[in-house]
C-alpha positions as MATLAB code, in Angstrom:
seq = 'MKKRVITISRQFGSGGHSIGKSVAEQLGIPYYDKEILGRIASETGFALSFIENASEYATSNNSFLWNLVMKHSSLHVPEENPADVIYFTQAKIIKEIAGKESCVIVGRCSDYILRDREDCLHIFSLVDRLAAEGALTAAERRKAYTIIARRHGLSLDSIFAENA';
ca = [
      -0.149    0.003    0.010;
       1.355    3.556   -0.829;
       1.937    5.625    2.136;
      -0.783    8.188    2.599;
      -1.148   10.958    5.359;
      -4.494   12.206    6.274;
      -4.656   15.562    8.321;
      -7.999   16.609    9.890;
      -8.462   20.320   10.825;
     -11.509   21.017   12.658;
     -13.729   23.413   14.430;
     -14.161   22.867   18.340;
     -17.013   20.302   18.688;
     -17.219   19.048   15.243;
     -16.093   15.425   15.897;
     -12.522   15.824   14.339;
     -11.062   13.577   16.972;
     -13.555   10.710   16.766;
     -13.584   11.077   12.984;
      -9.726   10.821   12.883;
      -9.682    7.799   15.186;
     -12.370    5.898   13.385;
     -10.493    6.637   10.009;
      -7.234    5.484   11.257;
      -8.763    2.224   12.899;
     -10.582    1.282    9.616;
      -7.416    2.057    7.557;
      -5.231    0.298   10.184;
      -2.811    3.075   10.378;
      -1.656    5.052   13.429;
      -3.468    8.019   14.710;
      -1.965   11.075   16.228;
      -3.363   13.864   18.118;
      -2.454   14.828   21.737;
       0.353   12.098   21.558;
       2.241   14.872   19.746;
       2.069   17.030   22.852;
       4.014   14.488   24.970;
       6.899   14.379   22.361;
       6.888   18.225   22.086;
       7.293   18.266   25.966;
       9.917   15.705   25.925;
      11.817   17.487   23.336;
      11.476   21.098   24.664;
      11.508   20.401   28.562;
       8.312   22.307   28.901;
       5.543   21.050   31.122;
       2.777   19.203   29.280;
       0.263   21.479   30.821;
       2.107   24.404   29.476;
       2.190   23.094   26.036;
      -1.499   22.050   26.294;
      -2.472   25.571   27.280;
      -0.180   27.260   24.538;
      -1.448   25.192   21.776;
      -5.071   25.662   22.930;
      -4.839   29.350   22.759;
      -2.027   29.775   20.039;
      -2.317   32.777   17.938;
      -0.245   34.300   15.248;
       0.247   37.335   17.456;
       2.194   35.352   20.150;
       5.425   35.930   18.496;
       4.851   39.456   17.723;
       3.852   40.307   21.404;
       6.740   38.393   22.760;
       9.283   40.276   20.617;
       7.594   43.532   21.236;
       7.608   43.172   24.949;
      10.988   41.846   25.107;
      12.533   44.262   22.777;
      11.345   47.144   25.130;
      11.975   45.331   28.314;
      14.902   46.358   30.345;
      15.614   42.497   30.857;
      16.668   42.050   27.180;
      16.346   38.373   27.536;
      18.014   36.451   24.394;
      15.549   33.446   24.899;
      13.350   32.362   21.992;
       9.666   32.774   22.341;
       8.105   29.745   23.978;
       5.329   29.693   21.397;
       7.740   29.663   18.491;
       9.831   26.721   20.031;
       6.608   24.766   20.602;
       5.555   25.362   17.145;
       8.944   24.737   15.341;
       9.296   21.491   17.503;
       5.742   20.552   16.678;
       6.465   21.094   12.925;
       9.573   18.932   13.119;
       7.831   16.089   14.890;
       4.785   16.128   12.341;
       7.115   16.083    9.346;
       9.040   13.217   10.937;
       5.905   11.132   11.542;
       4.533   11.842    7.956;
       7.875   11.090    6.538;
       7.976    7.640    8.215;
       4.314    6.023    7.805;
       0.783    6.572    6.752;
      -1.118    8.136    9.536;
      -3.996   10.379   10.415;
      -2.944   13.350   12.362;
      -5.632   15.525   13.810;
      -5.137   19.244   14.412;
      -1.725   20.811   15.342;
      -1.505   22.802   12.184;
      -0.769   19.426   10.434;
      -2.673   20.656    7.335;
      -0.493   23.971    7.084;
       2.831   21.949    8.032;
       2.355   19.393    5.391;
       0.755   21.641    2.930;
       3.420   20.960    0.195;
       3.081   17.080    0.441;
       1.583   15.174   -2.429;
       0.984   12.181   -0.455;
      -1.425   14.142    1.989;
      -5.219   14.399    2.042;
      -6.496   17.349    3.914;
      -9.928   17.340    5.537;
     -11.662   20.161    7.550;
     -14.645   19.258    9.867;
     -17.201   21.932   10.675;
     -19.867   21.744   13.176;
     -23.121   21.053   11.622;
     -25.264   23.080   14.292;
     -27.764   24.016   11.534;
     -28.739   20.539   10.570;
     -28.647   19.466   14.275;
     -31.049   21.970   15.334;
     -33.519   21.113   12.417;
     -34.659   24.783   12.459;
     -33.852   25.554    8.839;
     -35.081   24.224    5.650;
     -32.612   22.575    3.116;
     -32.551   25.823    0.998;
     -32.120   27.922    4.124;
     -29.143   25.473    5.354;
     -27.539   25.926    1.914;
     -27.748   29.694    1.985;
     -26.119   29.740    5.561;
     -23.582   27.267    4.408;
     -22.768   29.581    1.538;
     -22.125   32.402    3.850;
     -20.048   30.350    6.065;
     -18.073   28.930    3.419;
     -17.280   32.375    1.766;
     -16.408   33.738    5.136;
     -13.684   30.805    5.460;
     -12.411   30.805    1.864;
     -14.000   27.245    1.150;
     -15.655   25.919   -1.764;
     -19.222   25.169   -0.854;
     -19.719   22.427   -3.651;
     -16.265   20.461   -2.600;
     -17.054   20.600    1.256;
     -20.923   20.598    1.614;
     -21.905   18.656   -1.680;
     -24.330   16.377    0.537;
     -26.179   19.289    1.773;
     -27.372   20.556   -1.898;
];
């Protein structure tokens, strides 16, 4: 079997974790999600709880704010930003895993980190609150999904074809 890597990005509460686990079990390949955090802790020396918190609330502003504060601080600490250390370690680990074996990787920016690999299938899982609530007709749901897809730069036809 040819090596394949599946990345699953998701909205909170969309079931990405259980989807990833199920896909990995059905394909008989390893599944990675929070296991990556343990490896980051081991390689960086940061506490697992610190890494979990940092990755849960990571933003692109972390580096900017760190650098801004440290630049104007009287401390002039030459340390690297912890968010950068975590991200670059995470990227290294994800690339190592993807280079070694077929697998499913949930979250952790894996879709972005592995964006240039041709052996990757990238999936995005959305919360289907509109359908779950049953409050909208099919036409109203499609209109709502069109707005959501446009806002997120997604193709409605490729992501929501089953809701047509």
